[in-house]
LUMZA-204208 format. One record per residue (C-alpha): residue number from 1; residue in one letter; chain; x, y, z. Coordinates in nm, 2 decimals, padded with zeros to 4 digits. Layout:
BEGIN
+-----+----+----+--------+--------+--------+
|   i | aa | ch |     xx |     yy |     zz |
+-----+----+----+--------+--------+--------+
| NUM |  A |  A |      X |      Y |      Z |
...
+-----+----+----+--------+--------+--------+
//
This chain:
BEGIN
+-----+----+----+--------+--------+--------+
|   i | aa | ch |     xx |     yy |     zz |
+-----+----+----+--------+--------+--------+
|   1 |  M |  A |  08.23 |  18.93 |  13.82 |
|   2 |  I |  A |  08.53 |  18.74 |  13.98 |
|   3 |  N |  A |  08.64 |  18.90 |  14.29 |
|   4 |  K |  A |  09.00 |  19.00 |  14.34 |
|   5 |  K |  A |  09.09 |  18.70 |  14.58 |
|   6 |  K |  A |  08.95 |  18.45 |  14.33 |
|   7 |  A |  A |  09.13 |  18.61 |  14.04 |
|   8 |  V |  A |  09.46 |  18.59 |  14.21 |
|   9 |  I |  A |  09.40 |  18.22 |  14.30 |
|  10 |  I |  A |  09.31 |  18.14 |  13.92 |
|  11 |  F |  A |  09.62 |  18.33 |  13.81 |
|  12 |  V |  A |  09.85 |  18.14 |  14.05 |
|  13 |  L |  A |  09.71 |  17.79 |  13.95 |
|  14 |  S |  A |  09.73 |  17.89 |  13.58 |
|  15 |  F |  A |  10.09 |  18.00 |  13.63 |
|  16 |  L |  A |  10.19 |  17.68 |  13.82 |
|  17 |  L |  A |  10.03 |  17.45 |  13.56 |
|  18 |  S |  A |  10.19 |  17.62 |  13.26 |
|  19 |  G |  A |  10.52 |  17.61 |  13.43 |
|  20 |  F |  A |  10.48 |  17.24 |  13.49 |
|  21 |  F |  A |  10.40 |  17.16 |  13.12 |
|  22 |  T |  A |  10.67 |  17.40 |  13.00 |
|  23 |  Y |  A |  10.93 |  17.22 |  13.20 |
|  24 |  T |  A |  10.81 |  16.87 |  13.11 |
|  25 |  L |  A |  10.66 |  16.87 |  12.77 |
|  26 |  T |  A |  10.87 |  16.72 |  12.48 |
|  27 |  A |  A |  10.93 |  16.95 |  12.18 |
|  28 |  K |  A |  10.64 |  16.78 |  12.00 |
|  29 |  G |  A |  10.41 |  16.86 |  12.28 |
|  30 |  S |  A |  10.33 |  16.51 |  12.38 |
|  31 |  V |  A |  10.26 |  16.41 |  12.75 |
|  32 |  N |  A |  10.25 |  16.06 |  12.87 |
|  33 |  I |  A |  10.06 |  15.99 |  13.20 |
|  34 |  L |  A |  10.17 |  15.69 |  13.38 |
|  35 |  N |  A |  09.87 |  15.46 |  13.38 |
|  36 |  Q |  A |  09.98 |  15.15 |  13.57 |
|  37 |  S |  A |  09.68 |  14.99 |  13.75 |
|  38 |  N |  A |  09.74 |  14.63 |  13.85 |
|  39 |  Y |  A |  10.11 |  14.66 |  13.77 |
|  40 |  T |  A |  10.37 |  14.46 |  13.95 |
|  41 |  P |  A |  10.72 |  14.61 |  13.94 |
|  42 |  P |  A |  11.01 |  14.39 |  13.82 |
|  43 |  D |  A |  11.18 |  14.15 |  14.07 |
|  44 |  T |  A |  11.53 |  14.26 |  14.17 |
|  45 |  S |  A |  11.62 |  13.95 |  14.38 |
|  46 |  D |  A |  11.89 |  13.84 |  14.12 |
|  47 |  S |  A |  12.03 |  14.18 |  14.08 |
|  48 |  E |  A |  12.34 |  14.09 |  14.28 |
|  49 |  S |  A |  12.46 |  13.84 |  14.04 |
|  50 |  G |  A |  12.54 |  14.09 |  13.77 |
|  51 |  P |  A |  12.51 |  14.02 |  13.39 |
|  52 |  E |  A |  12.38 |  13.68 |  13.30 |
|  53 |  Q |  A |  12.66 |  13.44 |  13.21 |
|  54 |  K |  A |  12.70 |  13.06 |  13.15 |
|  55 |  A |  A |  12.83 |  12.86 |  13.44 |
|  56 |  N |  A |  13.21 |  12.86 |  13.45 |
|  57 |  E |  A |  13.24 |  13.07 |  13.14 |
|  58 |  A |  A |  13.58 |  13.23 |  13.08 |
|  59 |  K |  A |  13.58 |  13.60 |  13.11 |
|  60 |  T |  A |  13.76 |  13.70 |  12.79 |
|  61 |  E |  A |  13.56 |  13.99 |  12.66 |
|  62 |  E |  A |  13.65 |  14.35 |  12.74 |
|  63 |  C |  A |  13.35 |  14.60 |  12.78 |
|  64 |  P |  A |  13.42 |  14.88 |  12.56 |
|  65 |  L |  A |  13.32 |  15.14 |  12.81 |
|  66 |  N |  A |  13.51 |  15.04 |  13.13 |
|  67 |  G |  A |  13.74 |  14.75 |  13.04 |
|  68 |  Q |  A |  13.57 |  14.50 |  13.27 |
|  69 |  L |  A |  13.59 |  14.14 |  13.15 |
|  70 |  Y |  A |  13.28 |  13.92 |  13.08 |
|  71 |  G |  A |  13.20 |  13.61 |  12.91 |
|  72 |  K |  A |  13.10 |  13.56 |  12.55 |
|  73 |  S |  A |  12.73 |  13.53 |  12.65 |
|  74 |  S |  A |  12.74 |  13.87 |  12.80 |
|  75 |  K |  A |  12.91 |  14.02 |  12.49 |
|  76 |  S |  A |  12.65 |  13.87 |  12.27 |
|  77 |  K |  A |  12.39 |  14.08 |  12.45 |
|  78 |  W |  A |  12.56 |  14.41 |  12.45 |
|  79 |  D |  A |  12.66 |  14.37 |  12.08 |
|  80 |  K |  A |  12.30 |  14.40 |  11.99 |
|  81 |  R |  A |  12.23 |  14.74 |  12.17 |
|  82 |  R |  A |  12.38 |  15.09 |  12.22 |
|  83 |  P |  A |  12.48 |  15.28 |  12.53 |
|  84 |  L |  A |  12.20 |  15.40 |  12.74 |
|  85 |  G |  A |  12.23 |  15.70 |  12.97 |
|  86 |  I |  A |  11.97 |  15.74 |  13.26 |
|  87 |  M |  A |  11.92 |  16.05 |  13.48 |
|  88 |  V |  A |  11.91 |  15.95 |  13.85 |
|  89 |  E |  A |  11.85 |  16.20 |  14.12 |
|  90 |  N |  A |  12.06 |  16.23 |  14.44 |
|  91 |  S |  A |  11.85 |  16.44 |  14.68 |
|  92 |  T |  A |  11.83 |  16.28 |  15.02 |
|  93 |  E |  A |  11.47 |  16.19 |  14.94 |
|  94 |  A |  A |  11.59 |  15.97 |  14.65 |
|  95 |  R |  A |  11.83 |  15.76 |  14.86 |
|  96 |  P |  A |  11.89 |  15.48 |  14.84 |
|  97 |  Q |  A |  11.89 |  15.48 |  14.47 |
|  98 |  S |  A |  11.83 |  15.16 |  14.25 |
|  99 |  G |  A |  12.06 |  15.04 |  13.98 |
| 100 |  L |  A |  12.37 |  15.26 |  14.02 |
| 101 |  S |  A |  12.59 |  14.97 |  14.10 |
| 102 |  S |  A |  12.50 |  14.80 |  13.75 |
| 103 |  A |  A |  12.61 |  15.11 |  13.55 |
| 104 |  D |  A |  12.94 |  15.08 |  13.36 |
| 105 |  I |  A |  13.02 |  15.44 |  13.42 |
| 106 |  V |  A |  12.84 |  15.71 |  13.65 |
| 107 |  Y |  A |  12.89 |  16.09 |  13.62 |
| 108 |  E |  A |  12.79 |  16.31 |  13.91 |
| 109 |  A |  A |  12.74 |  16.69 |  13.90 |
| 110 |  V |  A |  12.52 |  16.95 |  14.08 |
| 111 |  A |  A |  12.18 |  16.99 |  13.91 |
| 112 |  E |  A |  12.06 |  17.28 |  14.11 |
| 113 |  G |  A |  12.10 |  17.44 |  14.45 |
| 114 |  G |  A |  12.40 |  17.23 |  14.56 |
| 115 |  I |  A |  12.20 |  16.91 |  14.50 |
| 116 |  T |  A |  12.38 |  16.66 |  14.28 |
| 117 |  R |  A |  12.24 |  16.43 |  14.01 |
| 118 |  F |  A |  12.38 |  16.12 |  13.83 |
| 119 |  L |  A |  12.41 |  16.02 |  13.47 |
| 120 |  A |  A |  12.43 |  15.64 |  13.48 |
| 121 |  I |  A |  12.57 |  15.48 |  13.16 |
| 122 |  Y |  A |  12.46 |  15.13 |  13.09 |
| 123 |  Y |  A |  12.59 |  14.90 |  12.80 |
| 124 |  C |  A |  12.76 |  14.58 |  12.92 |
| 125 |  E |  A |  12.53 |  14.54 |  13.21 |
| 126 |  D |  A |  12.16 |  14.61 |  13.26 |
| 127 |  A |  A |  11.94 |  14.67 |  13.57 |
| 128 |  S |  A |  11.59 |  14.57 |  13.63 |
| 129 |  Y |  A |  11.52 |  14.87 |  13.85 |
| 130 |  V |  A |  11.68 |  15.21 |  13.79 |
| 131 |  G |  A |  11.58 |  15.54 |  13.97 |
| 132 |  P |  A |  11.43 |  15.76 |  14.09 |
| 133 |  V |  A |  11.45 |  15.90 |  13.73 |
| 134 |  R |  A |  11.47 |  16.28 |  13.71 |
| 135 |  S |  A |  11.49 |  16.55 |  13.46 |
| 136 |  A |  A |  11.75 |  16.63 |  13.19 |
| 137 |  R |  A |  12.03 |  16.89 |  13.21 |
| 138 |  I |  A |  12.24 |  17.04 |  12.92 |
| 139 |  Y |  A |  12.58 |  16.93 |  13.05 |
| 140 |  F |  A |  12.48 |  16.57 |  13.10 |
| 141 |  I |  A |  12.37 |  16.58 |  12.74 |
| 142 |  K |  A |  12.71 |  16.69 |  12.63 |
| 143 |  L |  A |  12.87 |  16.41 |  12.83 |
| 144 |  L |  A |  12.63 |  16.15 |  12.67 |
| 145 |  Q |  A |  12.74 |  16.27 |  12.33 |
| 146 |  E |  A |  13.07 |  16.10 |  12.38 |
| 147 |  Y |  A |  12.90 |  15.77 |  12.36 |
| 148 |  G |  A |  12.88 |  15.74 |  11.97 |
| 149 |  D |  A |  12.60 |  15.80 |  11.75 |
| 150 |  Y |  A |  12.25 |  15.85 |  11.90 |
| 151 |  P |  A |  12.30 |  15.71 |  12.25 |
| 152 |  L |  A |  11.98 |  15.65 |  12.43 |
| 153 |  Y |  A |  11.88 |  15.91 |  12.68 |
| 154 |  A |  A |  11.63 |  15.84 |  12.96 |
| 155 |  H |  A |  11.48 |  16.11 |  13.17 |
| 156 |  V |  A |  11.16 |  16.27 |  13.30 |
| 157 |  G |  A |  11.12 |  16.61 |  13.12 |
| 158 |  G |  A |  11.40 |  16.86 |  13.15 |
| 159 |  A |  A |  11.51 |  17.22 |  13.14 |
| 160 |  N |  A |  11.31 |  17.40 |  12.88 |
| 161 |  T |  A |  11.40 |  17.76 |  12.89 |
| 162 |  D |  A |  11.55 |  18.04 |  12.68 |
| 163 |  G |  A |  11.92 |  18.05 |  12.69 |
| 164 |  P |  A |  12.21 |  17.80 |  12.70 |
| 165 |  A |  A |  12.06 |  17.57 |  12.97 |
| 166 |  D |  A |  11.78 |  17.46 |  12.73 |
| 167 |  A |  A |  11.81 |  17.08 |  12.76 |
| 168 |  L |  A |  11.50 |  17.00 |  12.57 |
| 169 |  G |  A |  11.59 |  17.24 |  12.30 |
| 170 |  E |  A |  11.93 |  17.09 |  12.27 |
| 171 |  I |  A |  11.78 |  16.73 |  12.24 |
| 172 |  D |  A |  11.58 |  16.86 |  11.94 |
| 173 |  D |  A |  11.87 |  17.05 |  11.78 |
| 174 |  L |  A |  12.09 |  16.73 |  11.80 |
| 175 |  G |  A |  11.81 |  16.54 |  11.62 |
| 176 |  W |  A |  11.75 |  16.31 |  11.92 |
| 177 |  G |  A |  11.38 |  16.40 |  11.99 |
| 178 |  L |  A |  11.14 |  16.11 |  11.96 |
| 179 |  Y |  A |  11.43 |  15.90 |  11.83 |
| 180 |  N |  A |  11.71 |  15.81 |  12.07 |
| 181 |  D |  A |  11.56 |  16.04 |  12.33 |
| 182 |  L |  A |  11.35 |  15.84 |  12.57 |
| 183 |  N |  A |  11.18 |  16.12 |  12.77 |
| 184 |  Q |  A |  10.92 |  15.96 |  13.00 |
| 185 |  F |  A |  10.66 |  16.20 |  12.86 |
| 186 |  G |  A |  10.69 |  16.04 |  12.53 |
| 187 |  V |  A |  10.74 |  15.69 |  12.63 |
| 188 |  P |  A |  10.45 |  15.49 |  12.78 |
| 189 |  F |  A |  10.40 |  15.27 |  13.07 |
| 190 |  P |  A |  10.54 |  15.00 |  13.15 |
| 191 |  Y |  A |  10.88 |  15.13 |  13.03 |
| 192 |  Y |  A |  10.86 |  15.37 |  13.32 |
| 193 |  W |  A |  10.65 |  15.34 |  13.62 |
| 194 |  R |  A |  10.59 |  15.50 |  13.97 |
| 195 |  D |  A |  10.66 |  15.30 |  14.28 |
| 196 |  Y |  A |  10.53 |  15.47 |  14.60 |
| 197 |  E |  A |  10.63 |  15.17 |  14.82 |
| 198 |  R |  A |  11.00 |  15.13 |  14.72 |
| 199 |  L |  A |  11.09 |  15.44 |  14.92 |
| 200 |  P |  A |  10.79 |  15.49 |  15.14 |
| 201 |  G |  A |  10.67 |  15.84 |  15.23 |
| 202 |  R |  A |  10.83 |  16.01 |  14.93 |
| 203 |  V |  A |  10.64 |  16.26 |  14.73 |
| 204 |  T |  A |  10.55 |  16.20 |  14.37 |
| 205 |  E |  A |  10.86 |  16.36 |  14.21 |
| 206 |  H |  A |  11.08 |  16.09 |  14.37 |
| 207 |  T |  A |  10.89 |  15.79 |  14.25 |
| 208 |  V |  A |  10.96 |  15.73 |  13.88 |
| 209 |  Y |  A |  11.17 |  15.42 |  13.80 |
| 210 |  T |  A |  11.26 |  15.24 |  13.48 |
| 211 |  N |  A |  11.42 |  14.91 |  13.36 |
| 212 |  A |  A |  11.73 |  14.92 |  13.13 |
| 213 |  E |  A |  11.64 |  14.61 |  12.94 |
| 214 |  K |  A |  11.28 |  14.74 |  12.87 |
| 215 |  L |  A |  11.42 |  15.07 |  12.73 |
| 216 |  W |  A |  11.65 |  14.88 |  12.49 |
| 217 |  E |  A |  11.35 |  14.68 |  12.39 |
| 218 |  Y |  A |  11.15 |  14.99 |  12.33 |
| 219 |  A |  A |  11.43 |  15.15 |  12.12 |
| 220 |  K |  A |  11.44 |  14.84 |  11.91 |
| 221 |  S |  A |  11.08 |  14.79 |  11.85 |
| 222 |  K |  A |  10.96 |  15.16 |  11.84 |
| 223 |  R |  A |  11.26 |  15.36 |  11.73 |
| 224 |  N |  A |  11.45 |  15.12 |  11.51 |
| 225 |  L |  A |  11.76 |  15.15 |  11.73 |
| 226 |  T |  A |  11.97 |  14.86 |  11.82 |
| 227 |  N |  A |  12.35 |  14.85 |  11.77 |
| 228 |  S |  A |  12.28 |  15.02 |  11.44 |
| 229 |  D |  A |  12.04 |  15.31 |  11.35 |
| 230 |  K |  A |  11.77 |  15.32 |  11.10 |
| 231 |  K |  A |  12.02 |  15.40 |  10.83 |
| 232 |  G |  A |  12.24 |  15.08 |  10.93 |
| 233 |  K |  A |  12.51 |  15.29 |  11.08 |
| 234 |  F |  A |  12.67 |  15.14 |  11.40 |
| 235 |  W |  A |  12.67 |  15.34 |  11.71 |
| 236 |  D |  A |  13.05 |  15.30 |  11.77 |
| 237 |  T |  A |  13.16 |  15.40 |  11.41 |
| 238 |  N |  A |  13.32 |  15.71 |  11.56 |
| 239 |  F |  A |  13.35 |  15.60 |  11.92 |
| 240 |  A |  A |  13.70 |  15.62 |  12.07 |
| 241 |  G |  A |  13.72 |  15.45 |  12.40 |
| 242 |  W |  A |  13.96 |  15.48 |  12.68 |
| 243 |  K |  A |  14.26 |  15.25 |  12.74 |
| 244 |  F |  A |  14.22 |  14.99 |  13.02 |
| 245 |  R |  A |  14.47 |  14.77 |  13.22 |
| 246 |  D |  A |  14.47 |  14.50 |  13.48 |
| 247 |  E |  A |  14.48 |  14.61 |  13.84 |
| 248 |  A |  A |  14.82 |  14.63 |  14.02 |
| 249 |  V |  A |  14.92 |  14.31 |  14.18 |
| 250 |  D |  A |  15.14 |  14.45 |  14.45 |
| 251 |  R |  A |  14.95 |  14.72 |  14.65 |
| 252 |  S |  A |  15.15 |  14.70 |  14.96 |
| 253 |  K |  A |  15.30 |  15.05 |  14.94 |
| 254 |  T |  A |  14.97 |  15.23 |  14.88 |
| 255 |  S |  A |  14.91 |  15.50 |  15.14 |
| 256 |  L |  A |  14.57 |  15.63 |  15.03 |
| 257 |  T |  A |  14.29 |  15.55 |  15.27 |
| 258 |  K |  A |  14.01 |  15.79 |  15.15 |
| 259 |  V |  A |  13.90 |  16.06 |  14.90 |
| 260 |  G |  A |  13.67 |  16.33 |  15.02 |
| 261 |  F |  A |  13.51 |  16.64 |  14.87 |
| 262 |  G |  A |  13.20 |  16.86 |  14.86 |
| 263 |  F |  A |  13.01 |  17.03 |  14.57 |
| 264 |  W |  A |  12.86 |  17.34 |  14.72 |
| 265 |  D |  A |  12.87 |  17.50 |  15.07 |
| 266 |  K |  A |  12.49 |  17.49 |  15.05 |
| 267 |  F |  A |  12.36 |  17.14 |  15.16 |
| 268 |  S |  A |  12.73 |  17.04 |  15.21 |
| 269 |  A |  A |  12.66 |  16.81 |  15.49 |
| 270 |  A |  A |  12.40 |  16.61 |  15.29 |
| 271 |  H |  A |  12.60 |  16.59 |  14.98 |
| 272 |  A |  A |  12.96 |  16.56 |  15.09 |
| 273 |  V |  A |  13.12 |  16.26 |  14.92 |
| 274 |  E |  A |  13.38 |  16.02 |  15.07 |
| 275 |  W |  A |  13.53 |  15.73 |  14.89 |
| 276 |  E |  A |  13.70 |  15.48 |  15.12 |
| 277 |  Y |  A |  13.98 |  15.27 |  14.98 |
| 278 |  D |  A |  13.96 |  14.90 |  15.04 |
| 279 |  K |  A |  14.31 |  14.77 |  14.98 |
| 280 |  I |  A |  14.21 |  14.40 |  14.98 |
| 281 |  K |  A |  13.94 |  14.45 |  14.72 |
| 282 |  N |  A |  14.13 |  14.73 |  14.54 |
| 283 |  S |  A |  13.82 |  14.94 |  14.52 |
| 284 |  F |  A |  13.67 |  15.26 |  14.65 |
| 285 |  K |  A |  13.35 |  15.25 |  14.86 |
| 286 |  R |  A |  13.12 |  15.53 |  14.86 |
| 287 |  N |  A |  12.97 |  15.73 |  15.15 |
| 288 |  N |  A |  12.73 |  16.02 |  15.09 |
| 289 |  G |  A |  12.63 |  16.28 |  15.34 |
| 290 |  G |  A |  12.82 |  16.08 |  15.61 |
| 291 |  V |  A |  12.62 |  15.76 |  15.54 |
| 292 |  T |  A |  12.71 |  15.45 |  15.36 |
| 293 |  H |  A |  12.57 |  15.48 |  15.01 |
| 294 |  I |  A |  12.37 |  15.17 |  14.93 |
| 295 |  D |  A |  12.21 |  15.04 |  14.60 |
| 296 |  K |  A |  11.87 |  14.93 |  14.70 |
| 297 |  N |  A |  11.87 |  14.67 |  14.44 |
| 298 |  T |  A |  12.16 |  14.48 |  14.61 |
| 299 |  D |  A |  12.16 |  14.63 |  14.96 |
| 300 |  K |  A |  12.54 |  14.67 |  14.91 |
| 301 |  Q |  A |  12.75 |  14.98 |  14.92 |
| 302 |  L |  A |  12.85 |  15.15 |  14.59 |
| 303 |  E |  A |  13.20 |  15.07 |  14.47 |
| 304 |  A |  A |  13.43 |  15.18 |  14.18 |
| 305 |  K |  A |  13.78 |  15.08 |  14.07 |
| 306 |  N |  A |  13.84 |  15.43 |  13.93 |
| 307 |  I |  A |  13.74 |  15.77 |  14.08 |
| 308 |  V |  A |  13.79 |  16.07 |  13.84 |
| 309 |  V |  A |  13.76 |  16.42 |  13.95 |
| 310 |  V |  A |  13.70 |  16.67 |  13.67 |
| 311 |  F |  A |  13.74 |  17.04 |  13.77 |
| 312 |  S |  A |  13.52 |  17.25 |  13.55 |
| 313 |  A |  A |  13.42 |  17.62 |  13.54 |
| 314 |  E |  A |  13.07 |  17.64 |  13.67 |
| 315 |  S |  A |  12.83 |  17.93 |  13.60 |
| 316 |  A |  A |  12.48 |  18.02 |  13.65 |
| 317 |  A |  A |  12.25 |  18.03 |  13.34 |
| 318 |  N |  A |  12.05 |  18.32 |  13.47 |
| 319 |  D |  A |  11.75 |  18.22 |  13.28 |
| 320 |  G |  A |  11.49 |  18.30 |  13.55 |
| 321 |  Y |  A |  11.44 |  17.95 |  13.67 |
| 322 |  P |  A |  11.37 |  17.95 |  14.05 |
| 323 |  G |  A |  11.60 |  17.66 |  14.12 |
| 324 |  G |  A |  11.88 |  17.81 |  13.93 |
| 325 |  H |  A |  11.99 |  17.63 |  13.61 |
| 326 |  L |  A |  12.37 |  17.58 |  13.58 |
| 327 |  L |  A |  12.63 |  17.55 |  13.31 |
| 328 |  Y |  A |  12.96 |  17.36 |  13.32 |
| 329 |  K |  A |  13.24 |  17.41 |  13.06 |
| 330 |  L |  A |  13.33 |  17.05 |  12.95 |
| 331 |  T |  A |  13.52 |  17.11 |  12.63 |
| 332 |  G |  A |  13.88 |  17.24 |  12.60 |
| 333 |  S |  A |  14.10 |  17.12 |  12.89 |
| 334 |  G |  A |  14.14 |  17.15 |  13.26 |
| 335 |  R |  A |  14.27 |  17.00 |  13.58 |
| 336 |  A |  A |  14.17 |  16.64 |  13.69 |
| 337 |  L |  A |  14.26 |  16.39 |  13.95 |
| 338 |  V |  A |  14.24 |  16.01 |  13.89 |
| 339 |  F |  A |  14.23 |  15.77 |  14.18 |
| 340 |  Q |  A |  14.31 |  15.39 |  14.11 |
| 341 |  D |  A |  14.51 |  15.11 |  14.28 |
| 342 |  G |  A |  14.52 |  15.31 |  14.59 |
| 343 |  K |  A |  14.72 |  15.60 |  14.45 |
| 344 |  A |  A |  14.63 |  15.96 |  14.33 |
| 345 |  I |  A |  14.74 |  16.08 |  13.98 |
| 346 |  E |  A |  14.76 |  16.46 |  13.91 |
| 347 |  A |  A |  14.61 |  16.48 |  13.57 |
| 348 |  T |  A |  14.47 |  16.69 |  13.29 |
| 349 |  W |  A |  14.15 |  16.63 |  13.11 |
| 350 |  N |  A |  14.10 |  16.73 |  12.73 |
| 351 |  K |  A |  13.79 |  16.72 |  12.52 |
| 352 |  K |  A |  13.80 |  16.88 |  12.17 |
| 353 |  N |  A |  13.42 |  16.90 |  12.12 |
| 354 |  E |  A |  13.09 |  16.76 |  12.25 |
| 355 |  E |  A |  13.12 |  16.44 |  12.03 |
| 356 |  T |  A |  13.48 |  16.35 |  12.12 |
| 357 |  R |  A |  13.58 |  16.14 |  12.42 |
| 358 |  M |  A |  13.71 |  16.32 |  12.73 |
| 359 |  K |  A |  14.06 |  16.19 |  12.77 |
| 360 |  F |  A |  14.29 |  16.21 |  13.07 |
| 361 |  F |  A |  14.67 |  16.26 |  13.08 |
| 362 |  D |  A |  14.93 |  16.23 |  13.36 |
| 363 |  E |  A |  15.19 |  16.50 |  13.43 |
| 364 |  T |  A |  15.43 |  16.36 |  13.16 |
| 365 |  G |  A |  15.15 |  16.39 |  12.89 |
| 366 |  K |  A |  15.09 |  16.01 |  12.88 |
| 367 |  D |  A |  14.73 |  15.89 |  12.83 |
| 368 |  I |  A |  14.60 |  15.74 |  13.15 |
| 369 |  S |  A |  14.47 |  15.38 |  13.14 |
| 370 |  F |  A |  14.19 |  15.29 |  13.37 |
| 371 |  V |  A |  14.18 |  14.98 |  13.58 |
| 372 |  R |  A |  13.93 |  14.73 |  13.45 |
| 373 |  G |  A |  13.59 |  14.79 |  13.63 |
| 374 |  K |  A |  13.35 |  15.05 |  13.74 |
| 375 |  I |  A |  13.43 |  15.42 |  13.68 |
| 376 |  F |  A |  13.28 |  15.71 |  13.87 |
| 377 |  V |  A |  13.34 |  16.07 |  13.73 |
| 378 |  E |  A |  13.28 |  16.36 |  13.97 |
| 379 |  V |  A |  13.24 |  16.70 |  13.80 |
| 380 |  L |  A |  13.35 |  16.97 |  14.07 |
| 381 |  P |  A |  13.36 |  17.35 |  14.03 |
| 382 |  I |  A |  13.71 |  17.49 |  13.98 |
| 383 |  G |  A |  13.87 |  17.57 |  14.31 |
| 384 |  N |  A |  13.69 |  17.30 |  14.52 |
| 385 |  K |  A |  13.92 |  17.11 |  14.75 |
| 386 |  V |  A |  13.97 |  16.73 |  14.74 |
| 387 |  N |  A |  14.11 |  16.57 |  15.05 |
| 388 |  Y |  A |  14.32 |  16.25 |  15.02 |
+-----+----+----+--------+--------+--------+
//
């Protein structure tokens, strides 16, 4: 007969294992183990150069997501694919991350316990190294729904729980499962891999990386998803993009020097964000936790032409998950701040439903145009203070 001590140990181990698989299984129950013996990760030595273009090629083609201008050779690449959203973690153990500087748009919100996470959107640029990749959250899915029909979604498992925070359930309800959803537990190596040397000394959960171009290749060859789906419908049939404009030429009267804020009081020192305005480059440079925020691919500081702060009602899902799943109300309307050209714009955000694009309006009700270039969207709880 099993003694009481052994019975308790067996119960605890069984509970932990069942919790792991409940959290990370796809709805179809498939688990993919990263078997990567003798694998050499991709080279990132050319990551600084941005998208591949012909020498002296005129930049005449506007990226539909952020308005940045590229050459025709770059457009010929993005025209054959669809937007890709990748979940990238932002715990202190995950820094410096790889590939965020190549994303067209980045969203940031608290994932749990005051620790933020990124949804990095790739379309006009790619990245050979992106990560560490982490799990799905329901509100990032709702933001990704803005990016046309069946946007690709890359993540490692996700919230799988009763109640409104059920991310994996939402993926299946949307018809994304094993189609445009690229959960690592259903996508084999080498489309995802573990790299224990990139950030030495990190535990396993901080070691999964991916490659944007490989994921587009996988979607094409295995899921029949390119710029059109299996029925021949183009991803952007119902996509309504933002408006864009050239940056201000005269910035001599700008007084803004930095934008700073926190998410939660808990871990506030490690996750406080400060965007320093560089008047010469007309860009905002990111610091996180009081430290320069670097992209490991380039060893350069993260920058953006536009910083958007979305104030949203945050609530606890109360689903029993120890880390505390969250909910954000991202439909309807609310207050926003838009920072561009060294100025702050008091704004309102509006989003009719999950599929429609979140739009931003100034105090006169005019649709705000974004300066061409990278856009960083910060989702903060209502009531948080932004210093600028």
